[in-house]
CHARMM-style PDB file with segment names, atoms N, HN, CA, C and O in Angstrom:
ATOM      1  N   MET     1       0.815  -1.201   0.000  1.00  0.00      PROA
ATOM      2  CA  MET     1       0.000   0.000   0.000  1.00  0.00      PROA
ATOM      3  C   MET     1       0.853   1.256   0.000  1.00  0.00      PROA
ATOM      4  O   MET     1       0.387   2.316   0.419  1.00  0.00      PROA
ATOM      5  N   CYS     2       2.072   1.159  -0.454  1.00  0.00      PROA
ATOM      6  HN  CYS     2       2.450   0.298  -0.794  1.00  0.00      PROA
ATOM      7  CA  CYS     2       2.938   2.338  -0.467  1.00  0.00      PROA
ATOM      8  C   CYS     2       2.843   3.098  -1.797  1.00  0.00      PROA
ATOM      9  O   CYS     2       3.535   4.099  -1.981  1.00  0.00      PROA
ATOM     10  N   LYS     3       1.998   2.637  -2.721  1.00  0.00      PROA
ATOM     11  HN  LYS     3       1.435   1.823  -2.572  1.00  0.00      PROA
ATOM     12  CA  LYS     3       1.855   3.331  -4.002  1.00  0.00      PROA
ATOM     13  C   LYS     3       1.051   4.622  -3.811  1.00  0.00      PROA
ATOM     14  O   LYS     3       0.113   4.673  -3.015  1.00  0.00      PROA
ATOM     15  N   SER     4       1.435   5.650  -4.549  1.00  0.00      PROA
ATOM     16  HN  SER     4       2.196   5.609  -5.195  1.00  0.00      PROA
ATOM     17  CA  SER     4       0.748   6.930  -4.477  1.00  0.00      PROA
ATOM     18  C   SER     4       0.062   7.224  -5.814  1.00  0.00      PROA
ATOM     19  O   SER     4      -0.137   6.322  -6.628  1.00  0.00      PROA
ATOM     20  N   PHE     5      -0.294   8.477  -6.029  1.00  0.00      PROA
ATOM     21  HN  PHE     5      -0.132   9.209  -5.368  1.00  0.00      PROA
ATOM     22  CA  PHE     5      -1.054   8.878  -7.207  1.00  0.00      PROA
ATOM     23  C   PHE     5      -0.485   8.311  -8.508  1.00  0.00      PROA
ATOM     24  O   PHE     5      -1.184   7.616  -9.244  1.00  0.00      PROA
ATOM     25  N   ASP     6       0.773   8.608  -8.785  1.00  0.00      PROA
ATOM     26  HN  ASP     6       1.341   9.173  -8.187  1.00  0.00      PROA
ATOM     27  CA  ASP     6       1.364   8.233 -10.069  1.00  0.00      PROA
ATOM     28  C   ASP     6       1.407   6.723 -10.275  1.00  0.00      PROA
ATOM     29  O   ASP     6       1.075   6.234 -11.355  1.00  0.00      PROA
ATOM     30  N   SER     7       1.811   5.987  -9.251  1.00  0.00      PROA
ATOM     31  HN  SER     7       2.081   6.385  -8.374  1.00  0.00      PROA
ATOM     32  CA  SER     7       1.891   4.529  -9.377  1.00  0.00      PROA
ATOM     33  C   SER     7       0.521   3.904  -9.578  1.00  0.00      PROA
ATOM     34  O   SER     7       0.352   3.024 -10.422  1.00  0.00      PROA
ATOM     35  N   LEU     8      -0.452   4.356  -8.805  1.00  0.00      PROA
ATOM     36  HN  LEU     8      -0.315   5.071  -8.120  1.00  0.00      PROA
ATOM     37  CA  LEU     8      -1.803   3.819  -8.947  1.00  0.00      PROA
ATOM     38  C   LEU     8      -2.403   4.186 -10.302  1.00  0.00      PROA
ATOM     39  O   LEU     8      -3.064   3.363 -10.934  1.00  0.00      PROA
ATOM     40  N   CYS     9      -2.173   5.418 -10.747  1.00  0.00      PROA
ATOM     41  HN  CYS     9      -1.636   6.087 -10.233  1.00  0.00      PROA
ATOM     42  CA  CYS     9      -2.687   5.859 -12.052  1.00  0.00      PROA
ATOM     43  C   CYS     9      -2.105   5.037 -13.194  1.00  0.00      PROA
ATOM     44  O   CYS     9      -2.801   4.751 -14.168  1.00  0.00      PROA
ATOM     45  N   SER    10      -0.853   4.660 -13.084  1.00  0.00      PROA
ATOM     46  HN  SER    10      -0.288   4.893 -12.293  1.00  0.00      PROA
ATOM     47  CA  SER    10      -0.235   3.880 -14.158  1.00  0.00      PROA
ATOM     48  C   SER    10      -0.761   2.455 -14.201  1.00  0.00      PROA
ATOM     49  O   SER    10      -0.713   1.822 -15.255  1.00  0.00      PROA
ATOM     50  N   LEU    11      -1.258   1.935 -13.094  1.00  0.00      PROA
ATOM     51  HN  LEU    11      -1.297   2.449 -12.237  1.00  0.00      PROA
ATOM     52  CA  LEU    11      -1.840   0.588 -13.085  1.00  0.00      PROA
ATOM     53  C   LEU    11      -3.165   0.521 -13.845  1.00  0.00      PROA
ATOM     54  O   LEU    11      -3.479  -0.497 -14.462  1.00  0.00      PROA
ATOM     55  N   ILE    12      -3.923   1.583 -13.799  1.00  0.00      PROA
ATOM     56  HN  ILE    12      -3.668   2.410 -13.297  1.00  0.00      PROA
ATOM     57  CA  ILE    12      -5.282   1.573 -14.352  1.00  0.00      PROA
ATOM     58  C   ILE    12      -5.295   1.332 -15.863  1.00  0.00      PROA
ATOM     59  O   ILE    12      -5.966   0.399 -16.303  1.00  0.00      PROA
ATOM     60  N   PRO    13      -4.590   2.119 -16.681  1.00  0.00      PROA
ATOM     61  CA  PRO    13      -4.627   1.821 -18.122  1.00  0.00      PROA
ATOM     62  C   PRO    13      -3.867   0.540 -18.469  1.00  0.00      PROA
ATOM     63  O   PRO    13      -4.234  -0.162 -19.411  1.00  0.00      PROA
ATOM     64  N   ALA    14      -2.820   0.236 -17.722  1.00  0.00      PROA
ATOM     65  HN  ALA    14      -2.522   0.807 -16.956  1.00  0.00      PROA
ATOM     66  CA  ALA    14      -2.029  -0.958 -18.027  1.00  0.00      PROA
ATOM     67  C   ALA    14      -2.802  -2.239 -17.757  1.00  0.00      PROA
ATOM     68  O   ALA    14      -2.704  -3.189 -18.535  1.00  0.00      PROA
ATOM     69  N   GLU    15      -3.567  -2.287 -16.675  1.00  0.00      PROA
ATOM     70  HN  GLU    15      -3.647  -1.516 -16.043  1.00  0.00      PROA
ATOM     71  CA  GLU    15      -4.256  -3.512 -16.276  1.00  0.00      PROA
ATOM     72  C   GLU    15      -5.727  -3.551 -16.679  1.00  0.00      PROA
ATOM     73  O   GLU    15      -6.250  -4.616 -17.006  1.00  0.00      PROA
ATOM     74  N   LEU    16      -6.395  -2.401 -16.658  1.00  0.00      PROA
ATOM     75  HN  LEU    16      -5.970  -1.536 -16.393  1.00  0.00      PROA
ATOM     76  CA  LEU    16      -7.832  -2.367 -16.930  1.00  0.00      PROA
ATOM     77  C   LEU    16      -8.180  -1.779 -18.288  1.00  0.00      PROA
ATOM     78  O   LEU    16      -9.333  -1.842 -18.715  1.00  0.00      PROA
ATOM     79  N   ASP    17      -7.195  -1.210 -18.970  1.00  0.00      PROA
ATOM     80  HN  ASP    17      -6.258  -1.160 -18.624  1.00  0.00      PROA
ATOM     81  CA  ASP    17      -7.403  -0.599 -20.281  1.00  0.00      PROA
ATOM     82  C   ASP    17      -8.492   0.475 -20.237  1.00  0.00      PROA
ATOM     83  O   ASP    17      -9.332   0.562 -21.133  1.00  0.00      PROA
ATOM     84  N   THR    18      -8.461   1.290 -19.179  1.00  0.00      PROA
ATOM     85  HN  THR    18      -7.778   1.219 -18.451  1.00  0.00      PROA
ATOM     86  CA  THR    18      -9.395   2.408 -19.051  1.00  0.00      PROA
ATOM     87  C   THR    18      -8.602   3.674 -18.730  1.00  0.00      PROA
ATOM     88  O   THR    18      -7.409   3.620 -18.433  1.00  0.00      PROA
ATOM     89  N   ASN    19      -9.283   4.795 -18.797  1.00  0.00      PROA
ATOM     90  HN  ASN    19     -10.252   4.839 -19.038  1.00  0.00      PROA
ATOM     91  CA  ASN    19      -8.665   6.091 -18.543  1.00  0.00      PROA
ATOM     92  C   ASN    19      -8.862   6.467 -17.071  1.00  0.00      PROA
ATOM     93  O   ASN    19     -10.005   6.552 -16.621  1.00  0.00      PROA
ATOM     94  N   PRO    20      -7.799   6.692 -16.317  1.00  0.00      PROA
ATOM     95  CA  PRO    20      -7.963   7.031 -14.906  1.00  0.00      PROA
ATOM     96  C   PRO    20      -8.635   8.379 -14.657  1.00  0.00      PROA
ATOM     97  O   PRO    20      -9.030   8.666 -13.527  1.00  0.00      PROA
ATOM     98  N   THR    21      -8.772   9.208 -15.688  1.00  0.00      PROA
ATOM     99  HN  THR    21      -8.451   8.975 -16.606  1.00  0.00      PROA
ATOM    100  CA  THR    21      -9.424  10.510 -15.500  1.00  0.00      PROA
ATOM    101  C   THR    21     -10.899  10.478 -15.877  1.00  0.00      PROA
ATOM    102  O   THR    21     -11.502  11.527 -16.102  1.00  0.00      PROA
ATOM    103  N   ASP    22     -11.491   9.277 -15.948  1.00  0.00      PROA
ATOM    104  HN  ASP    22     -11.001   8.425 -15.764  1.00  0.00      PROA
ATOM    105  CA  ASP    22     -12.932   9.217 -16.187  1.00  0.00      PROA
ATOM    106  C   ASP    22     -13.660   9.375 -14.848  1.00  0.00      PROA
ATOM    107  O   ASP    22     -13.033   9.737 -13.852  1.00  0.00      PROA
ATOM    108  N   VAL    23     -14.940   9.117 -14.806  1.00  0.00      PROA
ATOM    109  HN  VAL    23     -15.449   8.823 -15.615  1.00  0.00      PROA
ATOM    110  CA  VAL    23     -15.729   9.357 -13.594  1.00  0.00      PROA
ATOM    111  C   VAL    23     -15.663   8.203 -12.588  1.00  0.00      PROA
ATOM    112  O   VAL    23     -16.297   8.270 -11.535  1.00  0.00      PROA
ATOM    113  N   THR    24     -14.917   7.164 -12.892  1.00  0.00      PROA
ATOM    114  HN  THR    24     -14.402   7.109 -13.747  1.00  0.00      PROA
ATOM    115  CA  THR    24     -14.841   5.981 -12.047  1.00  0.00      PROA
ATOM    116  C   THR    24     -14.020   6.242 -10.787  1.00  0.00      PROA
ATOM    117  O   THR    24     -13.029   6.972 -10.819  1.00  0.00      PROA
ATOM    118  N   VAL    25     -14.441   5.644  -9.693  1.00  0.00      PROA
ATOM    119  HN  VAL    25     -15.246   5.051  -9.668  1.00  0.00      PROA
ATOM    120  CA  VAL    25     -13.639   5.617  -8.469  1.00  0.00      PROA
ATOM    121  C   VAL    25     -12.968   4.249  -8.432  1.00  0.00      PROA
ATOM    122  O   VAL    25     -13.643   3.220  -8.451  1.00  0.00      PROA
ATOM    123  N   TYR    26     -11.641   4.240  -8.379  1.00  0.00      PROA
ATOM    124  HN  TYR    26     -11.092   5.075  -8.363  1.00  0.00      PROA
ATOM    125  CA  TYR    26     -10.872   3.003  -8.377  1.00  0.00      PROA
ATOM    126  C   TYR    26     -10.514   2.636  -6.943  1.00  0.00      PROA
ATOM    127  O   TYR    26     -10.040   3.478  -6.180  1.00  0.00      PROA
ATOM    128  N   VAL    27     -10.741   1.382  -6.582  1.00  0.00      PROA
ATOM    129  HN  VAL    27     -11.125   0.698  -7.202  1.00  0.00      PROA
ATOM    130  CA  VAL    27     -10.546   0.910  -5.212  1.00  0.00      PROA
ATOM    131  C   VAL    27      -9.367  -0.053  -5.189  1.00  0.00      PROA
ATOM    132  O   VAL    27      -9.314  -1.010  -5.962  1.00  0.00      PROA
ATOM    133  N   PHE    28      -8.424   0.212  -4.293  1.00  0.00      PROA
ATOM    134  HN  PHE    28      -8.466   0.989  -3.665  1.00  0.00      PROA
ATOM    135  CA  PHE    28      -7.251  -0.634  -4.110  1.00  0.00      PROA
ATOM    136  C   PHE    28      -7.235  -1.104  -2.657  1.00  0.00      PROA
ATOM    137  O   PHE    28      -7.337  -0.294  -1.736  1.00  0.00      PROA
ATOM    138  N   VAL    29      -7.106  -2.416  -2.458  1.00  0.00      PROA
ATOM    139  HN  VAL    29      -7.023  -3.074  -3.206  1.00  0.00      PROA
ATOM    140  CA  VAL    29      -7.132  -2.996  -1.116  1.00  0.00      PROA
ATOM    141  C   VAL    29      -5.877  -3.839  -0.931  1.00  0.00      PROA
ATOM    142  O   VAL    29      -5.445  -4.522  -1.860  1.00  0.00      PROA
ATOM    143  N   ASN    30      -5.285  -3.796   0.273  1.00  0.00      PROA
ATOM    144  HN  ASN    30      -5.636  -3.241   1.028  1.00  0.00      PROA
ATOM    145  CA  ASN    30      -4.108  -4.613   0.514  1.00  0.00      PROA
ATOM    146  C   ASN    30      -4.510  -6.079   0.735  1.00  0.00      PROA
ATOM    147  O   ASN    30      -5.694  -6.388   0.867  1.00  0.00      PROA
ATOM    148  N   LYS    31      -3.528  -6.969   0.774  1.00  0.00      PROA
ATOM    149  HN  LYS    31      -2.566  -6.718   0.666  1.00  0.00      PROA
ATOM    150  CA  LYS    31      -3.794  -8.414   0.865  1.00  0.00      PROA
ATOM    151  C   LYS    31      -4.505  -8.810   2.153  1.00  0.00      PROA
ATOM    152  O   LYS    31      -5.296  -9.754   2.158  1.00  0.00      PROA
ATOM    153  N   LEU    32      -4.236  -8.109   3.229  1.00  0.00      PROA
ATOM    154  HN  LEU    32      -3.593  -7.343   3.225  1.00  0.00      PROA
ATOM    155  CA  LEU    32      -4.857  -8.454   4.511  1.00  0.00      PROA
ATOM    156  C   LEU    32      -6.252  -7.870   4.684  1.00  0.00      PROA
ATOM    157  O   LEU    32      -6.934  -8.159   5.668  1.00  0.00      PROA
ATOM    158  N   HSD    33      -6.675  -7.053   3.732  1.00  0.00      PROA
ATOM    159  HN  HSD    33      -6.121  -6.819   2.933  1.00  0.00      PROA
ATOM    160  CA  HSD    33      -7.984  -6.378   3.756  1.00  0.00      PROA
ATOM    161  C   HSD    33      -8.154  -5.486   4.977  1.00  0.00      PROA
ATOM    162  O   HSD    33      -9.240  -5.401   5.550  1.00  0.00      PROA
ATOM    163  N   ILE    34      -7.068  -4.818   5.369  1.00  0.00      PROA
ATOM    164  HN  ILE    34      -6.186  -4.887   4.903  1.00  0.00      PROA
ATOM    165  CA  ILE    34      -7.164  -3.882   6.487  1.00  0.00      PROA
ATOM    166  C   ILE    34      -6.860  -2.447   6.065  1.00  0.00      PROA
ATOM    167  O   ILE    34      -6.984  -1.521   6.867  1.00  0.00      PROA
ATOM    168  N   LYS    35      -6.460  -2.264   4.805  1.00  0.00      PROA
ATOM    169  HN  LYS    35      -6.360  -3.016   4.154  1.00  0.00      PROA
ATOM    170  CA  LYS    35      -6.198  -0.925   4.274  1.00  0.00      PROA
ATOM    171  C   LYS    35      -6.826  -0.794   2.902  1.00  0.00      PROA
ATOM    172  O   LYS    35      -6.825  -1.740   2.114  1.00  0.00      PROA
ATOM    173  N   VAL    36      -7.365   0.389   2.619  1.00  0.00      PROA
ATOM    174  HN  VAL    36      -7.366   1.157   3.259  1.00  0.00      PROA
ATOM    175  CA  VAL    36      -8.004   0.630   1.331  1.00  0.00      PROA
ATOM    176  C   VAL    36      -7.644   2.037   0.850  1.00  0.00      PROA
ATOM    177  O   VAL    36      -7.550   2.975   1.642  1.00  0.00      PROA
ATOM    178  N   LYS    37      -7.445   2.160  -0.467  1.00  0.00      PROA
ATOM    179  HN  LYS    37      -7.521   1.398  -1.110  1.00  0.00      PROA
ATOM    180  CA  LYS    37      -7.236   3.459  -1.107  1.00  0.00      PROA
ATOM    181  C   LYS    37      -8.272   3.603  -2.208  1.00  0.00      PROA
ATOM    182  O   LYS    37      -8.542   2.660  -2.951  1.00  0.00      PROA
ATOM    183  N   LEU    38      -8.846   4.790  -2.302  1.00  0.00      PROA
ATOM    184  HN  LEU    38      -8.626   5.556  -1.698  1.00  0.00      PROA
ATOM    185  CA  LEU    38      -9.793   5.130  -3.365  1.00  0.00      PROA
ATOM    186  C   LEU    38      -9.163   6.241  -4.187  1.00  0.00      PROA
ATOM    187  O   LEU    38      -8.742   7.264  -3.645  1.00  0.00      PROA
ATOM    188  N   LEU    39      -9.100   6.039  -5.485  1.00  0.00      PROA
ATOM    189  HN  LEU    39      -9.441   5.209  -5.925  1.00  0.00      PROA
ATOM    190  CA  LEU    39      -8.516   7.039  -6.383  1.00  0.00      PROA
ATOM    191  C   LEU    39      -9.608   7.570  -7.299  1.00  0.00      PROA
ATOM    192  O   LEU    39     -10.316   6.804  -7.954  1.00  0.00      PROA
ATOM    193  N   HSD    40      -9.734   8.886  -7.336  1.00  0.00      PROA
ATOM    194  HN  HSD    40      -9.159   9.508  -6.804  1.00  0.00      PROA
ATOM    195  CA  HSD    40     -10.811   9.521  -8.105  1.00  0.00      PROA
ATOM    196  C   HSD    40     -10.288  10.802  -8.743  1.00  0.00      PROA
ATOM    197  O   HSD    40      -9.579  11.581  -8.106  1.00  0.00      PROA
ATOM    198  N   TRP    41     -10.643  11.010 -10.003  1.00  0.00      PROA
ATOM    199  HN  TRP    41     -11.219  10.377 -10.520  1.00  0.00      PROA
ATOM    200  CA  TRP    41     -10.273  12.238 -10.702  1.00  0.00      PROA
ATOM    201  C   TRP    41     -11.369  13.270 -10.502  1.00  0.00      PROA
ATOM    202  O   TRP    41     -12.551  12.990 -10.706  1.00  0.00      PROA
ATOM    203  N   GLN    42     -10.964  14.458 -10.102  1.00  0.00      PROA
ATOM    204  HN  GLN    42     -10.005  14.685  -9.936  1.00  0.00      PROA
ATOM    205  CA  GLN    42     -11.873  15.590 -10.035  1.00  0.00      PROA
ATOM    206  C   GLN    42     -11.198  16.704 -10.811  1.00  0.00      PROA
ATOM    207  O   GLN    42      -9.969  16.777 -10.817  1.00  0.00      PROA
ATOM    208  N   SER    43     -11.946  17.566 -11.461  1.00  0.00      PROA
ATOM    209  HN  SER    43     -12.944  17.506 -11.456  1.00  0.00      PROA
ATOM    210  CA  SER    43     -11.335  18.553 -12.340  1.00  0.00      PROA
ATOM    211  C   SER    43     -10.134  19.211 -11.670  1.00  0.00      PROA
ATOM    212  O   SER    43     -10.244  19.776 -10.581  1.00  0.00      PROA
ATOM    213  N   GLY    44      -9.005  19.128 -12.328  1.00  0.00      PROA
ATOM    214  HN  GLY    44      -8.916  18.669 -13.212  1.00  0.00      PROA
ATOM    215  CA  GLY    44      -7.794  19.725 -11.798  1.00  0.00      PROA
ATOM    216  C   GLY    44      -6.826  18.757 -11.157  1.00  0.00      PROA
ATOM    217  O   GLY    44      -5.663  19.110 -10.960  1.00  0.00      PROA
ATOM    218  N   GLY    45      -7.254  17.550 -10.823  1.00  0.00      PROA
ATOM    219  HN  GLY    45      -8.199  17.264 -10.983  1.00  0.00      PROA
ATOM    220  CA  GLY    45      -6.323  16.608 -10.220  1.00  0.00      PROA
ATOM    221  C   GLY    45      -7.002  15.415  -9.568  1.00  0.00      PROA
ATOM    222  O   GLY    45      -8.228  15.308  -9.524  1.00  0.00      PROA
ATOM    223  N   PHE    46      -6.161  14.526  -9.066  1.00  0.00      PROA
ATOM    224  HN  PHE    46      -5.166  14.612  -9.102  1.00  0.00      PROA
ATOM    225  CA  PHE    46      -6.647  13.313  -8.429  1.00  0.00      PROA
ATOM    226  C   PHE    46      -6.877  13.541  -6.938  1.00  0.00      PROA
ATOM    227  O   PHE    46      -6.211  14.353  -6.296  1.00  0.00      PROA
ATOM    228  N   ILE    47      -7.838  12.799  -6.420  1.00  0.00      PROA
ATOM    229  HN  ILE    47      -8.379  12.140  -6.941  1.00  0.00      PROA
ATOM    230  CA  ILE    47      -8.085  12.743  -4.984  1.00  0.00      PROA
ATOM    231  C   ILE    47      -7.779  11.315  -4.556  1.00  0.00      PROA
ATOM    232  O   ILE    47      -8.231  10.362  -5.193  1.00  0.00      PROA
ATOM    233  N   LEU    48      -7.015  11.165  -3.482  1.00  0.00      PROA
ATOM    234  HN  LEU    48      -6.648  11.939  -2.965  1.00  0.00      PROA
ATOM    235  CA  LEU    48      -6.672   9.852  -2.966  1.00  0.00      PROA
ATOM    236  C   LEU    48      -7.174   9.761  -1.530  1.00  0.00      PROA
ATOM    237  O   LEU    48      -6.719  10.490  -0.649  1.00  0.00      PROA
ATOM    238  N   TYR    49      -8.120   8.852  -1.313  1.00  0.00      PROA
ATOM    239  HN  TYR    49      -8.490   8.259  -2.029  1.00  0.00      PROA
ATOM    240  CA  TYR    49      -8.630   8.596   0.028  1.00  0.00      PROA
ATOM    241  C   TYR    49      -7.914   7.353   0.549  1.00  0.00      PROA
ATOM    242  O   TYR    49      -7.703   6.403  -0.204  1.00  0.00      PROA
ATOM    243  N   TYR    50      -7.540   7.348   1.821  1.00  0.00      PROA
ATOM    244  HN  TYR    50      -7.711   8.120   2.433  1.00  0.00      PROA
ATOM    245  CA  TYR    50      -6.812   6.239   2.400  1.00  0.00      PROA
ATOM    246  C   TYR    50      -7.384   5.929   3.770  1.00  0.00      PROA
ATOM    247  O   TYR    50      -7.571   6.827   4.592  1.00  0.00      PROA
ATOM    248  N   LYS    51      -7.663   4.654   4.014  1.00  0.00      PROA
ATOM    249  HN  LYS    51      -7.511   3.925   3.347  1.00  0.00      PROA
ATOM    250  CA  LYS    51      -8.215   4.260   5.311  1.00  0.00      PROA
ATOM    251  C   LYS    51      -7.528   2.993   5.771  1.00  0.00      PROA
ATOM    252  O   LYS    51      -7.366   2.048   4.999  1.00  0.00      PROA
ATOM    253  N   GLY    52      -7.128   2.975   7.023  1.00  0.00      PROA
ATOM    254  HN  GLY    52      -7.260   3.743   7.650  1.00  0.00      PROA
ATOM    255  CA  GLY    52      -6.568   1.790   7.652  1.00  0.00      PROA
ATOM    256  C   GLY    52      -7.416   1.433   8.859  1.00  0.00      PROA
ATOM    257  O   GLY    52      -7.713   2.293   9.689  1.00  0.00      PROA
ATOM    258  N   LEU    53      -7.807   0.177   8.961  1.00  0.00      PROA
ATOM    259  HN  LEU    53      -7.567  -0.521   8.288  1.00  0.00      PROA
ATOM    260  CA  LEU    53      -8.652  -0.250  10.067  1.00  0.00      PROA
ATOM    261  C   LEU    53      -7.817  -0.554  11.307  1.00  0.00      PROA
ATOM    262  O   LEU    53      -6.721  -1.103  11.197  1.00  0.00      PROA
ATOM    263  N   GLU    54      -8.323  -0.204  12.474  1.00  0.00      PROA
ATOM    264  HN  GLU    54      -9.214   0.242  12.563  1.00  0.00      PROA
ATOM    265  CA  GLU    54      -7.648  -0.536  13.725  1.00  0.00      PROA
ATOM    266  C   GLU    54      -7.868  -1.996  14.088  1.00  0.00      PROA
ATOM    267  O   GLU    54      -6.972  -2.644  14.630  1.00  0.00      PROA
ATOM    268  N   LYS    55      -9.056  -2.518  13.795  1.00  0.00      PROA
ATOM    269  HN  LYS    55      -9.784  -1.991  13.355  1.00  0.00      PROA
ATOM    270  CA  LYS    55      -9.335  -3.932  14.035  1.00  0.00      PROA
ATOM    271  C   LYS    55     -10.366  -4.402  13.026  1.00  0.00      PROA
ATOM    272  O   LYS    55     -11.109  -3.596  12.465  1.00  0.00      PROA
ATOM    273  N   GLY    56     -10.408  -5.698  12.797  1.00  0.00      PROA
ATOM    274  HN  GLY    56      -9.804  -6.353  13.252  1.00  0.00      PROA
ATOM    275  CA  GLY    56     -11.317  -6.270  11.815  1.00  0.00      PROA
ATOM    276  C   GLY    56     -10.745  -6.163  10.410  1.00  0.00      PROA
ATOM    277  O   GLY    56      -9.623  -5.694  10.219  1.00  0.00      PROA
ATOM    278  N   THR    57     -11.525  -6.601   9.434  1.00  0.00      PROA
ATOM    279  HN  THR    57     -12.436  -6.982   9.590  1.00  0.00      PROA
ATOM    280  CA  THR    57     -11.118  -6.542   8.035  1.00  0.00      PROA
ATOM    281  C   THR    57     -12.256  -5.988   7.199  1.00  0.00      PROA
ATOM    282  O   THR    57     -13.415  -5.998   7.614  1.00  0.00      PROA
ATOM    283  N   LEU    58     -11.909  -5.504   6.016  1.00  0.00      PROA
ATOM    284  HN  LEU    58     -10.967  -5.495   5.679  1.00  0.00      PROA
ATOM    285  CA  LEU    58     -12.904  -5.005   5.073  1.00  0.00      PROA
ATOM    286  C   LEU    58     -13.618  -6.189   4.433  1.00  0.00      PROA
ATOM    287  O   LEU    58     -12.978  -7.169   4.050  1.00  0.00      PROA
ATOM    288  N   GLN    59     -14.917  -6.106   4.318  1.00  0.00      PROA
ATOM    289  HN  GLN    59     -15.437  -5.311   4.629  1.00  0.00      PROA
ATOM    290  CA  GLN    59     -15.715  -7.151   3.692  1.00  0.00      PROA
ATOM    291  C   GLN    59     -16.306  -6.592   2.402  1.00  0.00      PROA
ATOM    292  O   GLN    59     -16.828  -5.478   2.381  1.00  0.00      PROA
ATOM    293  N   PHE    60     -16.219  -7.371   1.334  1.00  0.00      PROA
ATOM    294  HN  PHE    60     -15.794  -8.276   1.351  1.00  0.00      PROA
ATOM    295  CA  PHE    60     -16.708  -6.922   0.033  1.00  0.00      PROA
ATOM    296  C   PHE    60     -17.723  -7.904  -0.508  1.00  0.00      PROA
ATOM    297  O   PHE    60     -17.678  -9.097  -0.207  1.00  0.00      PROA
ATOM    298  N   SER    61     -18.634  -7.393  -1.306  1.00  0.00      PROA
ATOM    299  HN  SER    61     -18.671  -6.424  -1.550  1.00  0.00      PROA
ATOM    300  CA  SER    61     -19.559  -8.247  -2.038  1.00  0.00      PROA
ATOM    301  C   SER    61     -18.776  -9.015  -3.079  1.00  0.00      PROA
ATOM    302  O   SER    61     -17.605  -8.728  -3.329  1.00  0.00      PROA
ATOM    303  N   LYS    62     -19.424  -9.990  -3.685  1.00  0.00      PROA
ATOM    304  HN  LYS    62     -20.375 -10.224  -3.482  1.00  0.00      PROA
ATOM    305  CA  LYS    62     -18.765 -10.727  -4.761  1.00  0.00      PROA
ATOM    306  C   LYS    62     -18.453  -9.772  -5.892  1.00  0.00      PROA
ATOM    307  O   LYS    62     -19.215  -8.839  -6.150  1.00  0.00      PROA
ATOM    308  N   TYR    63     -17.337  -9.997  -6.571  1.00  0.00      PROA
ATOM    309  HN  TYR    63     -16.718 -10.754  -6.362  1.00  0.00      PROA
ATOM    310  CA  TYR    63     -16.886  -9.114  -7.629  1.00  0.00      PROA
ATOM    311  C   TYR    63     -16.301  -9.941  -8.749  1.00  0.00      PROA
ATOM    312  O   TYR    63     -15.972 -11.115  -8.575  1.00  0.00      PROA
ATOM    313  N   GLU    64     -16.179  -9.323  -9.881  1.00  0.00      PROA
ATOM    314  HN  GLU    64     -16.447  -8.370 -10.022  1.00  0.00      PROA
ATOM    315  CA  GLU    64     -15.606  -9.960 -11.059  1.00  0.00      PROA
ATOM    316  C   GLU    64     -14.102 -10.093 -10.867  1.00  0.00      PROA
ATOM    317  O   GLU    64     -13.420  -9.083 -10.690  1.00  0.00      PROA
ATOM    318  N   SER    65     -13.574 -11.294 -10.898  1.00  0.00      PROA
ATOM    319  HN  SER    65     -14.128 -12.114 -11.042  1.00  0.00      PROA
ATOM    320  CA  SER    65     -12.149 -11.505 -10.631  1.00  0.00      PROA
ATOM    321  C   SER    65     -11.248 -10.869 -11.684  1.00  0.00      PROA
ATOM    322  O   SER    65     -10.069 -10.636 -11.416  1.00  0.00      PROA
ATOM    323  N   SER    66     -11.767 -10.586 -12.862  1.00  0.00      PROA
ATOM    324  HN  SER    66     -12.725 -10.775 -13.080  1.00  0.00      PROA
ATOM    325  CA  SER    66     -10.939  -9.993 -13.918  1.00  0.00      PROA
ATOM    326  C   SER    66     -10.567  -8.542 -13.611  1.00  0.00      PROA
ATOM    327  O   SER    66      -9.689  -7.995 -14.279  1.00  0.00      PROA
ATOM    328  N   VAL    67     -11.195  -7.905 -12.637  1.00  0.00      PROA
ATOM    329  HN  VAL    67     -11.908  -8.349 -12.095  1.00  0.00      PROA
ATOM    330  CA  VAL    67     -10.871  -6.519 -12.329  1.00  0.00      PROA
ATOM    331  C   VAL    67      -9.864  -6.403 -11.194  1.00  0.00      PROA
ATOM    332  O   VAL    67      -9.536  -5.290 -10.783  1.00  0.00      PROA
ATOM    333  N   LEU    68      -9.371  -7.508 -10.683  1.00  0.00      PROA
ATOM    334  HN  LEU    68      -9.638  -8.412 -11.017  1.00  0.00      PROA
ATOM    335  CA  LEU    68      -8.388  -7.473  -9.610  1.00  0.00      PROA
ATOM    336  C   LEU    68      -7.005  -7.171 -10.141  1.00  0.00      PROA
ATOM    337  O   LEU    68      -6.562  -7.766 -11.123  1.00  0.00      PROA
ATOM    338  N   ILE    69      -6.324  -6.245  -9.489  1.00  0.00      PROA
ATOM    339  HN  ILE    69      -6.683  -5.762  -8.691  1.00  0.00      PROA
ATOM    340  CA  ILE    69      -4.950  -5.905  -9.846  1.00  0.00      PROA
ATOM    341  C   ILE    69      -4.107  -6.064  -8.586  1.00  0.00      PROA
ATOM    342  O   ILE    69      -4.344  -5.356  -7.607  1.00  0.00      PROA
ATOM    343  N   PRO    70      -3.142  -6.961  -8.577  1.00  0.00      PROA
ATOM    344  CA  PRO    70      -2.290  -7.057  -7.385  1.00  0.00      PROA
ATOM    345  C   PRO    70      -1.400  -5.824  -7.258  1.00  0.00      PROA
ATOM    346  O   PRO    70      -0.753  -5.414  -8.221  1.00  0.00      PROA
ATOM    347  N   ILE    71      -1.373  -5.233  -6.055  1.00  0.00      PROA
ATOM    348  HN  ILE    71      -1.899  -5.567  -5.272  1.00  0.00      PROA
ATOM    349  CA  ILE    71      -0.508  -4.067  -5.823  1.00  0.00      PROA
ATOM    350  C   ILE    71       0.442  -4.334  -4.694  1.00  0.00      PROA
ATOM    351  OT1 ILE    71       1.250  -3.470  -4.349  1.00  0.00      PROA
TER     352      ILE     71
END
């Protein structure tokens, strides 16, 4: 989870073949599911939200495995 704006932005077109400056919010989660980053483009630049849990893990609904990018 040490990747920042530039590293995360470069993963999006390389792995998902999409433009990181579209309206999508991209979600990156670490292997232990205790940290999450959200990357979103807003006019003028990227916004990066970062959350680390003190206890417990993040739970997600079922998702398409083809959209997973190891970071």
